TORBAKOL-703934 format. One record per residue: residue number from 0; x negated, y, z negated of N, C-alpha, C in turn. Coordinates in pm, 1 decimal, padded with zeros to 6 digits. Layout:
<pts>
NUM  X  Y  Z  X  Y  Z  X  Y  Z
...
</pts>
This chain:
<pts>
0  -07472.7  27930.3  01370.1  -07406.1  28055.2  01342.4  -07264.6  28042.6  01280.3
1  -07218.1  28116.9  01189.5  -07090.7  28109.8  01124.8  -06995.1  28146.6  01221.3
2  -06887.9  28071.5  01224.5  -06767.8  28082.6  01321.7  -06649.0  28116.9  01252.2
3  -06584.4  28226.0  01289.5  -06439.2  28249.1  01240.4  -06332.3  28201.0  01330.7
4  -06250.6  28108.9  01288.3  -06132.6  28069.7  01366.3  -06017.8  28171.9  01334.3
5  -06015.7  28259.2  01440.4  -05931.6  28379.3  01415.3  -05800.2  28366.1  01492.9
6  -05695.9  28385.5  01409.4  -05551.9  28387.8  01467.5  -05498.3  28533.2  01478.4
7  -05454.5  28569.3  01577.0  -05402.0  28710.6  01584.1  -05293.2  28735.8  01487.1
8  -05289.4  28856.8  01443.9  -05185.8  28896.3  01348.7  -05180.5  28806.2  01226.4
9  -05288.8  28780.1  01162.3  -05303.1  28690.6  01055.6  -05400.3  28743.3  00949.0
10  -05408.2  28662.0  00831.3  -05501.4  28689.8  00722.5  -05642.8  28690.4  00782.6
11  -05678.1  28617.3  00881.0  -05823.4  28603.9  00921.8  -05877.6  28738.5  00964.2
12  -05789.7  28849.5  00982.9  -05856.3  28974.8  01011.2  -05938.5  29023.8  00895.9
13  -05889.3  29013.3  00782.3  -05968.9  29055.5  00656.3  -06106.4  28980.6  00654.0
14  -06118.1  28860.2  00716.3  -06251.1  28785.2  00701.2  -06353.3  28856.5  00791.2
15  -06293.2  28906.7  00909.0  -06379.2  28980.7  00999.0  -06414.5  29104.8  00940.1
16  -06342.7  29177.0  00874.4  -06369.4  29315.1  00797.4  -06482.1  29281.4  00693.2
17  -06469.9  29169.1  00622.7  -06577.3  29144.8  00527.3  -06706.1  29117.3  00589.7
18  -06704.3  29034.8  00693.5  -06829.8  29011.9  00765.9  -06902.9  29135.4  00834.0
19  -06806.4  29222.7  00887.6  -06850.1  29349.0  00932.2  -06924.5  29437.0  00831.6
20  -06857.0  29433.7  00710.0  -06920.6  29511.8  00600.5  -07059.0  29450.8  00554.4
21  -07069.9  29328.2  00552.2  -07200.7  29272.0  00516.9  -07297.4  29271.5  00628.5
22  -07249.5  29296.6  00757.0  -07335.4  29287.4  00880.6  -07396.9  29155.8  00900.5
23  -07312.8  29047.2  00881.4  -07346.4  28912.9  00894.8  -07313.6  28867.2  01045.7
24  -07411.1  28813.7  01119.2  -07387.6  28768.5  01253.3  -07283.0  28653.8  01249.3
25  -07190.1  28655.0  01341.5  -07081.5  28558.3  01342.8  -07028.0  28551.9  01489.6
26  -06961.7  28443.5  01516.6  -06886.3  28441.5  01628.1  -06744.7  28425.9  01608.0
27  -06645.2  28458.5  01695.5  -06505.0  28441.9  01686.8  -06456.3  28335.5  01786.9
28  -06367.6  28249.2  01742.0  -06300.1  28165.0  01828.1  -06156.6  28196.6  01804.9
29  -06102.5  28256.3  01922.1  -05962.8  28322.7  01888.7  -05849.0  28218.1  01929.0
30  -05740.4  28230.2  01849.2  -05626.3  28158.3  01875.8  -05517.0  28246.9  01880.4
31  -05408.7  28211.4  01945.8  -05290.0  28306.4  01962.9  -05163.4  28240.6  01928.2
32  -05080.6  28313.0  01852.7  -04948.2  28257.2  01819.4  -04852.2  28222.4  01924.1
33  -04776.4  28119.4  01902.9  -04674.0  28079.9  01996.7  -04564.0  28180.8  02000.5
34  -04467.5  28179.1  02105.3  -04359.9  28272.3  02089.6  -04274.7  28266.8  01955.5
35  -04286.9  28138.4  01899.0  -04205.7  28127.6  01759.1  -04289.5  28190.5  01648.5
36  -04406.8  28256.8  01685.1  -04489.3  28308.3  01581.4  -04568.0  28214.6  01494.7
37  -04558.3  28085.2  01526.3  -04633.1  27990.2  01455.7  -04776.7  27973.2  01517.1
38  -04862.6  27914.4  01447.8  -04997.5  27892.3  01498.7  -04998.9  27798.6  01591.4
39  -05087.0  27802.3  01701.7  -05092.8  27695.6  01803.4  -05151.5  27563.9  01748.1
40  -05115.8  27450.8  01821.2  -05160.5  27326.9  01769.3  -05310.7  27306.9  01776.3
41  -05386.5  27394.1  01859.0  -05530.3  27374.9  01866.6  -05592.5  27395.6  01741.6
42  -05538.3  27476.4  01644.6  -05592.1  27508.9  01508.9  -05599.8  27368.2  01427.5
43  -05519.1  27262.9  01464.4  -05532.3  27148.7  01389.9  -05666.9  27066.4  01412.1
44  -05727.1  27114.0  01508.6  -05870.1  27054.9  01536.5  -05966.3  27102.2  01417.2
45  -05943.8  27215.3  01367.0  -06040.0  27257.0  01267.7  -05995.3  27276.3  01123.1
46  -05855.6  27249.4  01110.5  -05785.0  27247.0  00991.5  -05664.3  27157.0  00996.5
47  -05654.9  27046.4  00901.3  -05549.4  26966.8  00908.1  -05405.2  27029.5  00890.2
48  -05405.0  27148.6  00828.5  -05270.2  27221.1  00822.3  -05252.6  27301.6  00936.1
49  -05345.7  27332.7  01015.4  -05333.3  27409.7  01144.4  -05313.5  27559.1  01107.8
50  -05366.1  27604.1  01009.8  -05352.3  27751.1  00983.5  -05492.6  27821.8  00969.0
51  -05472.4  27959.4  00981.2  -05597.0  28038.3  00966.7  -05584.0  28132.3  00839.2
52  -05697.0  28173.4  00790.0  -05836.2  28163.4  00845.8  -05893.4  28042.2  00812.7
53  -05992.0  28012.5  00891.3  -06080.3  27896.4  00871.2  -06228.7  27941.3  00918.3
54  -06322.1  27916.2  00843.2  -06458.3  27948.3  00905.4  -06536.3  27804.6  00910.2
55  -06633.8  27789.6  00999.7  -06720.8  27693.1  01022.2  -06863.1  27748.1  00999.6
56  -06947.5  27691.0  00908.1  -07085.0  27729.6  00877.8  -07161.0  27610.7  00877.7
57  -07215.0  27577.0  00990.7  -07298.5  27454.1  01011.8  -07199.5  27329.3  00982.5
58  -07222.4  27258.5  00877.1  -07147.7  27133.5  00850.4  -07031.2  27170.6  00766.8
59  -07030.4  27294.7  00705.0  -06914.0  27327.4  00605.3  -06805.5  27393.2  00695.0
60  -06687.1  27348.6  00647.7  -06564.2  27391.5  00697.7  -06470.3  27435.5  00587.9
61  -06428.2  27555.7  00584.6  -06355.8  27615.0  00465.5  -06233.6  27688.2  00519.1
62  -06120.4  27657.6  00453.7  -05992.9  27738.6  00473.8  -05965.4  27807.5  00340.1
63  -05849.0  27881.5  00353.4  -05800.7  27969.8  00221.8  -05882.6  28084.8  00214.3
64  -05815.9  28203.4  00229.3  -05872.0  28324.4  00229.0  -05962.0  28357.7  00105.4
65  -05907.4  28322.1  -00009.4  -05984.8  28352.3  -00139.0  -06133.0  28264.9  -00148.9
66  -06113.0  28158.7  -00100.6  -06226.4  28067.1  -00103.7  -06327.6  28109.1  00007.1
67  -06283.0  28149.9  00118.5  -06370.0  28200.6  00222.5  -06440.6  28326.2  00171.4
68  -06355.8  28427.6  00117.3  -06413.6  28541.3  00069.2  -06533.3  28519.3  -00035.2
69  -06508.3  28431.9  -00141.2  -06598.1  28393.3  -00238.1  -06723.0  28339.4  -00170.4
70  -06703.9  28236.7  -00078.3  -06814.6  28172.7  -00028.6  -06914.8  28266.4  00058.8
71  -06852.1  28364.7  00141.6  -06922.8  28438.2  00216.3  -07016.7  28545.6  00126.5
72  -06933.6  28603.2  00031.4  -07000.0  28693.4  -00053.9  -07118.9  28635.4  -00125.6
73  -07097.3  28499.7  -00181.3  -07196.0  28451.9  -00254.7  -07317.6  28413.4  -00161.8
74  -07292.8  28360.2  -00035.2  -07411.6  28313.4  00050.2  -07467.0  28423.2  00116.6
75  -07390.2  28514.2  00165.0  -07446.2  28623.0  00260.8  -07439.2  28766.5  00192.7
76  -07394.8  28782.1  00073.1  -07378.6  28917.2  00016.1  -07505.8  28998.5  00007.3
77  -07604.1  28934.7  -00041.6  -07746.8  28988.4  -00051.9  -07730.2  29119.4  -00136.0
78  -07636.3  29122.8  -00231.7  -07617.4  29243.8  -00318.5  -07541.7  29353.2  -00242.9
79  -07493.8  29338.3  -00122.9  -07426.1  29455.6  -00065.6  -07284.3  29481.1  -00135.1
80  -07236.2  29366.2  -00176.7  -07104.6  29383.5  -00244.2  -07117.1  29335.5  -00390.9
81  -07108.4  29440.8  -00482.4  -07131.2  29400.7  -00620.6  -07027.7  29474.9  -00710.1
82  -06984.2  29413.1  -00823.0  -06890.4  29456.7  -00908.0  -06958.6  29481.4  -01040.3
83  -06922.8  29592.2  -01101.1  -06960.6  29634.3  -01225.9  -06897.7  29559.1  -01339.6
84  -06966.8  29528.0  -01452.8  -06906.7  29446.3  -01569.0  -06769.4  29500.7  -01585.7
85  -06739.8  29620.7  -01576.7  -06614.5  29677.0  -01627.5  -06500.7  29636.0  -01513.5
86  -06541.3  29614.5  -01400.9  -06447.9  29583.4  -01285.1  -06446.8  29450.8  -01259.2
87  -06509.9  29356.3  -01319.9  -06523.6  29219.1  -01276.6  -06380.9  29137.7  -01299.5
88  -06314.0  29178.8  -01409.2  -06182.9  29119.3  -01432.3  -06085.5  29147.4  -01328.7
89  -06083.6  29286.6  -01293.1  -05995.1  29341.9  -01191.3  -06023.5  29270.6  -01056.7
90  -06150.8  29255.2  -01033.7  -06193.0  29193.6  -00916.7  -06146.2  29047.3  -00893.0
91  -06156.4  28972.0  -01003.5  -06124.5  28837.4  -01018.3  -05972.4  28831.0  -01004.6
92  -05905.1  28906.6  -01076.1  -05753.6  28913.0  -01081.6  -05698.9  28925.3  -00943.7
93  -05729.6  29035.0  -00878.4  -05669.8  29076.2  -00747.3  -05710.3  28994.3  -00648.6
94  -05840.7  28932.8  -00653.4  -05873.4  28837.1  -00556.1  -05774.1  28722.3  -00537.9
95  -05730.6  28670.9  -00651.6  -05623.4  28554.5  -00650.1  -05479.6  28596.0  -00650.6
96  -05453.2  28716.4  -00701.3  -05323.8  28768.9  -00720.6  -05274.2  28789.3  -00575.7
97  -05349.1  28831.7  -00481.7  -05304.8  28847.2  -00337.4  -05230.0  28750.2  -00284.8
98  -05294.6  28616.7  -00284.6  -05211.9  28501.9  -00230.2  -05129.9  28434.6  -00330.7
99  -05163.7  28441.5  -00467.3  -05100.9  28368.3  -00562.9  -04958.6  28429.2  -00604.6
100  -04948.7  28563.4  -00590.7  -04825.1  28629.6  -00630.9  -04765.9  28718.7  -00510.9
101  -04859.7  28809.7  -00464.2  -04787.7  28920.0  -00380.9  -04746.2  28860.6  -00251.4
102  -04839.0  28784.6  -00167.2  -04806.3  28736.6  -00032.2  -04682.3  28650.3  -00040.2
103  -04669.9  28555.0  -00138.2  -04547.9  28468.2  -00135.4  -04422.2  28553.8  -00133.4
104  -04418.9  28667.2  -00208.8  -04291.4  28741.6  -00205.8  -04276.9  28813.6  -00073.8
105  -04374.4  28853.9  -00011.8  -04367.3  28923.5  00121.6  -04322.4  28824.1  00225.7
106  -04375.1  28693.9  00214.2  -04327.1  28587.8  00311.0  -04190.7  28551.9  00289.4
107  -04148.4  28550.6  00167.1  -03994.6  28519.8  00131.6  -03907.2  28631.9  00192.0
108  -03947.8  28758.6  00179.6  -03872.1  28872.2  00238.0  -03875.9  28843.6  00388.1
109  -03964.8  28814.4  00451.4  -03974.6  28786.7  00602.6  -03872.1  28676.8  00634.1
110  -03886.5  28560.5  00568.2  -03801.4  28436.0  00595.0  -03654.5  28475.2  00586.3
111  -03626.8  28538.9  00471.6  -03484.5  28582.8  00450.8  -03432.8  28664.5  00576.0
112  -03519.4  28749.8  00641.9  -03476.0  28820.0  00752.6  -03475.4  28750.3  00885.5
113  -03560.7  28649.7  00895.9  -03571.7  28564.8  01017.0  -03468.5  28463.8  01036.5
114  -03416.0  28400.6  00917.6  -03324.3  28302.8  00921.4  -03190.8  28353.6  01004.7
115  -03140.7  28460.8  00958.4  -03010.2  28501.1  01032.9  -03056.4  28532.5  01177.1
116  -03162.7  28612.4  01207.7  -03202.1  28651.7  01335.3  -03225.3  28535.9  01435.8
117  -03246.7  28410.7  01388.7  -03293.3  28293.0  01469.5  -03180.2  28201.1  01465.9
118  -03081.4  28223.8  01404.1  -02954.7  28129.9  01392.2  -02861.4  28145.2  01511.1
119  -02777.0  28043.0  01538.4  -02679.2  28060.8  01644.3  -02597.9  28188.0  01614.5
120  -02561.8  28247.4  01739.2  -02487.1  28389.1  01715.7  -02365.4  28374.7  01639.5
121  -02298.6  28266.7  01662.4  -02165.0  28250.7  01590.4  -02162.0  28263.3  01444.0
122  -02275.7  28217.7  01387.2  -02281.5  28234.3  01238.9  -02387.3  28324.2  01185.1
123  -02447.1  28398.7  01290.2  -02530.4  28498.5  01247.0  -02509.9  28601.0  01146.4
124  -02394.9  28665.6  01169.2  -02334.5  28766.1  01090.5  -02316.5  28715.2  00950.4
125  -02274.6  28578.0  00939.9  -02239.9  28534.2  00816.2  -02369.4  28505.5  00724.6
126  -02465.2  28455.8  00796.6  -02592.5  28428.4  00735.1  -02659.2  28554.7  00702.6
127  -02649.7  28654.8  00769.2  -02712.5  28790.4  00738.8  -02650.2  28843.3  00614.3
128  -02517.8  28832.4  00586.5  -02464.1  28883.6  00475.6  -02520.9  28803.5  00356.3
129  -02528.2  28668.8  00357.2  -02578.5  28588.0  00262.5  -02726.8  28619.5  00223.8
130  -02815.7  28620.4  00319.4  -02953.5  28644.9  00300.2  -02982.2  28782.9  00272.9
131  -02918.2  28873.3  00314.4  -02927.7  29013.3  00251.3  -02904.8  29014.4  00103.9
132  -02809.0  28944.6  00070.1  -02762.4  28951.3  -00074.2  -02865.0  28873.9  -00154.2
133  -02922.4  28772.6  -00109.9  -03018.1  28700.6  -00164.3  -03142.6  28786.2  -00178.0
134  -03169.0  28855.5  -00067.6  -03296.8  28939.6  -00074.4  -03265.8  29036.1  -00181.6
135  -03161.1  29095.0  -00192.0  -03136.3  29210.1  -00280.4  -03151.8  29163.4  -00428.2
136  -03104.6  29047.3  -00447.9  -03106.9  28985.3  -00598.5  -03234.5  28923.5  -00619.2
137  -03303.1  28851.8  -00539.3  -03417.1  28772.5  -00574.1  -03549.8  28845.9  -00539.8
138  -03559.7  28897.2  -00399.4  -03689.6  28944.7  -00351.7  -03715.9  29092.9  -00394.6
139  -03609.9  29174.6  -00382.7  -03636.9  29323.0  -00402.0  -03683.7  29356.7  -00537.2
140  -03612.0  29295.7  -00646.1  -03659.3  29329.3  -00790.1  -03796.5  29279.9  -00818.3
141  -03837.5  29164.4  -00768.6  -03973.1  29118.8  -00773.3  -04074.7  29197.2  -00703.7
142  -04032.0  29244.9  -00587.9  -04120.5  29317.2  -00501.0  -04149.8  29454.0  -00572.0
143  -04038.6  29520.6  -00620.4  -04055.8  29645.0  -00692.2  -04146.1  29644.7  -00806.4
144  -04142.0  29547.8  -00891.2  -04226.1  29528.9  -01009.9  -04371.9  29528.4  -00943.1
145  -04409.6  29450.2  -00846.1  -04534.3  29439.1  -00788.3  -04601.6  29567.0  -00730.1
146  -04507.6  29642.2  -00653.6  -04536.4  29759.0  -00595.0  -04576.3  29867.2  -00695.4
147  -04490.3  29856.7  -00800.0  -04522.8  29956.5  -00914.3  -04641.0  29929.3  -00978.5
148  -04673.7  29806.6  -01010.0  -04795.7  29762.1  -01074.3  -04911.3  29812.4  -00996.5
149  -04924.4  29776.2  -00867.1  -05024.1  29811.9  -00787.7  -05043.1  29971.2  -00789.0
150  -04943.7  30035.8  -00768.2  -04953.7  30181.7  -00766.0  -05012.2  30234.6  -00887.2
151  -04969.0  30175.4  -01009.6  -05024.6  30236.7  -01135.6  -05171.3  30210.1  -01145.0
152  -05229.2  30095.0  -01079.2  -05371.1  30067.9  -01080.7  -05432.4  30144.2  -00986.1
153  -05395.7  30181.0  -00864.6  -05461.9  30257.3  -00760.9  -05456.6  30403.9  -00788.9
154  -05365.9  30451.7  -00885.5  -05362.7  30586.2  -00923.8  -05507.0  30627.1  -00990.9
155  -05545.6  30522.2  -01058.1  -05676.4  30542.9  -01146.0  -05805.6  30501.2  -01070.1
156  -05793.8  30441.5  -00955.3  -05923.5  30392.6  -00881.9  -05904.1  30400.8  -00738.6
157  -06023.1  30424.0  -00681.1  -06038.0  30431.1  -00532.5  -06026.9  30272.2  -00466.9
158  -06095.6  30193.4  -00544.0  -06095.3  30052.1  -00503.0  -06042.8  29960.9  -00616.8
159  -05992.6  29846.4  -00583.1  -05918.7  29771.6  -00692.8  -06015.5  29737.2  -00814.7
160  -06146.6  29718.6  -00800.2  -06226.3  29688.4  -00892.2  -06308.6  29807.0  -00947.9
161  -06274.1  29921.5  -00891.0  -06337.2  30044.9  -00938.8  -06460.4  30054.2  -00834.4
162  -06561.6  30131.2  -00863.8  -06680.1  30133.5  -00792.2  -06657.7  30233.3  -00673.2
163  -06761.5  30211.3  -00584.9  -06776.0  30311.7  -00471.2  -06736.0  30234.8  -00342.9
164  -06705.8  30114.8  -00333.7  -06661.6  30061.7  -00213.1  -06599.1  29926.7  -00253.2
165  -06552.7  29853.6  -00134.4  -06468.1  29737.0  -00147.3  -06533.4  29623.3  -00209.0
166  -06473.5  29545.9  -00279.1  -06529.4  29418.9  -00333.2  -06434.4  29299.5  -00279.7
167  -06441.9  29182.5  -00335.3  -06375.4  29063.6  -00298.3  -06217.4  29091.8  -00319.6
168  -06180.8  29163.6  -00410.3  -06045.4  29200.4  -00443.4  -05981.5  29270.2  -00318.3
169  -06055.5  29369.9  -00271.0  -06007.6  29458.7  -00166.4  -05984.5  29380.1  -00034.4
170  -06086.6  29300.2  -00002.1  -06069.3  29214.6  00127.6  -05942.2  29127.2  00109.9
171  -05927.7  29061.4  -00008.7  -05810.2  28973.0  -00019.9  -05672.5  29049.7  -00015.5
172  -05669.4  29166.5  -00077.1  -05557.1  29237.5  -00084.8  -05504.4  29317.1  00043.5
173  -05613.6  29338.4  00115.2  -05585.3  29444.2  00225.3  -05459.6  29424.1  00320.3
174  -05440.8  29289.8  00357.1  -05323.8  29277.1  00453.9  -05190.7  29294.7  00385.6
175  -05175.8  29232.7  00261.2  -05058.5  29264.7  00184.5  -05023.4  29411.6  00174.0
176  -05123.9  29483.6  00141.9  -05095.7  29639.8  00116.0  -05078.7  29710.0  00248.8
177  -05134.5  29649.8  00357.4  -05106.7  29711.1  00498.7  -04952.8  29690.6  00532.5
178  -04915.7  29571.5  00491.5  -04764.6  29521.4  00524.1  -04679.2  29631.6  00432.9
179  -04716.8  29641.6  00304.1  -04629.3  29734.8  00236.9  -04620.1  29883.0  00280.4
180  -04743.1  29925.4  00331.2  -04751.2  30045.7  00386.5  -04670.3  30057.6  00513.2
181  -04675.7  29959.2  00614.4  -04597.5  29959.6  00740.5  -04445.9  29949.5  00703.9
182  -04405.1  29880.1  00600.9  -04267.5  29857.9  00576.1  -04212.6  29986.2  00505.3
183  -04312.8  30071.7  00464.9  -04272.4  30202.0  00396.0  -04224.8  30160.3  00251.7
184  -04281.6  30072.8  00203.6  -04248.5  30037.6  00049.0  -04354.6  30075.4  -00046.1
185  -04476.4  30100.9  00023.9  -04598.8  30146.2  -00080.4  -04567.0  30282.7  -00118.0
186  -04618.0  30317.3  -00240.0  -04622.3  30450.4  -00302.4  -04745.4  30522.1  -00255.7
187  -04749.9  30651.2  -00309.9  -04863.4  30730.4  -00244.7  -05002.8  30694.6  -00266.3
188  -05038.8  30644.7  -00382.1  -05181.1  30613.1  -00403.3  -05210.2  30481.9  -00323.9
189  -05107.9  30389.7  -00313.7  -05128.4  30270.5  -00218.9  -05147.8  30309.6  -00091.1
190  -05061.8  30400.1  -00036.7  -05085.4  30438.8  00114.5  -05223.9  30506.1  00129.1
191  -05271.1  30601.8  00033.7  -05396.0  30661.8  00041.2  -05505.0  30542.4  00052.3
192  -05491.6  30435.5  -00042.0  -05594.1  30336.0  -00037.1  -05599.8  30265.3  00088.0
193  -05483.0  30229.2  00152.9  -05483.6  30176.7  00283.1  -05539.0  30259.4  00390.8
194  -05521.0  30382.7  00388.3  -05585.1  30472.9  00483.6  -05727.2  30479.1  00463.8
195  -05771.6  30455.0  00342.2  -05915.3  30475.7  00303.4  -05995.8  30354.7  00364.4
196  -05930.6  30237.7  00343.9  -06009.1  30114.4  00381.9  -05997.7  30104.9  00546.5
197  -05884.4  30145.0  00598.7  -05882.3  30149.2  00757.1  -05970.9  30241.2  00825.4
198  -06010.2  30340.9  00742.1  -06101.7  30449.6  00813.0  -06254.4  30391.1  00806.8
199  -06267.5  30285.4  00739.3  -06412.4  30241.7  00714.1  -06464.3  30187.2  00862.3
200  -06596.5  30228.9  00898.3  -06636.5  30181.9  01021.5  -06640.3  30033.0  01041.1
201  -06671.5  29961.6  00939.2  -06677.9  29816.7  00949.7  -06530.9  29766.9  00966.5
202  -06425.6  29820.9  00907.8  -06289.5  29775.2  00922.5  -06260.9  29799.8  01076.2
203  -06293.4  29917.1  01126.5  -06264.6  29952.5  01271.8  -06339.9  29852.8  01368.1
204  -06458.6  29821.1  01344.1  -06537.8  29733.3  01424.3  -06459.7  29588.5  01422.9
205  -06420.1  29549.3  01304.8  -06347.5  29433.0  01289.9  -06213.2  29423.5  01375.2
206  -06152.2  29532.9  01374.5  -06027.5  29550.5  01452.8  -06048.8  29540.0  01597.8
207  -06154.8  29601.9  01647.1  -06194.0  29588.2  01775.8  -06225.4  29439.9  01824.8
208  -06294.6  29377.0  01738.0  -06340.0  29246.3  01771.0  -06226.4  29151.1  01768.5
209  -06132.4  29168.3  01667.9  -06026.1  29080.1  01646.6  -05908.3  29071.2  01735.0
210  -05889.0  29204.7  01797.4  -05781.6  29212.7  01886.0  -05651.8  29238.5  01820.6
211  -05541.7  29188.2  01880.1  -05414.3  29233.8  01838.0  -05385.0  29210.3  01675.3
212  -05342.0  29315.1  01612.3  -05316.9  29323.7  01469.4  -05207.3  29429.7  01436.7
213  -05097.3  29383.7  01412.9  -04996.8  29472.8  01399.9  -04988.2  29561.8  01298.7
214  -05063.8  29529.9  01177.7  -05069.7  29598.6  01046.7  -05184.3  29699.5  01042.2
215  -05262.4  29708.0  01137.8  -05370.5  29814.7  01139.5  -05336.4  29934.2  01223.1
216  -05432.9  30028.2  01213.6  -05403.7  30147.8  01289.1  -05435.8  30116.9  01446.6
217  -05394.5  30194.3  01530.8  -05402.6  30190.0  01679.8  -05552.3  30256.1  01715.6
218  -05628.2  30173.5  01782.1  -05756.8  30230.9  01816.0  -05756.2  30294.1  01953.5
</pts>
């Protein structure tokens, strides 16, 4: 049986959502973040980088969200998740844009806030001034461009690749857009999109099975 090595509050939640949408049998092996918020060392046993998501399917072991999403849809999709010819490029683009462009900006924003907070108290105030300014000049302008671009796309479509339901792009983008919503950065069409995906029965089943996930609705 396919196994999802699932880390709480991580990208692996969207893999559970995908599997629930496809109604694929799977088992979950759960891992929990350390007080430092880093992944536990036990994940090194299934991935040399010690990160999630990772899936094991027989002799196959795959990391990286985009690769996992493509693999699962290709092997287990059975036509349940399909993209129209008109939506194929959007599906391909947003599948890779999520981790290639958007998530790195969000991670940089998080790091810039964590460095002062976790520094010795004597220099904390000084580092906060520095990193707040760096965020203002480096992160916020890039983030605004991306948020505006996403909004302009979702104003015209219910799902990222069009159509009547989620495709690979939506699974890949879900966590990043949930973060934007939670941080109150997302614009109205993006907020509506997040609420739409979070209302899906498969999403809510995945949330119940995955456990703690700070970016989703409370069940």
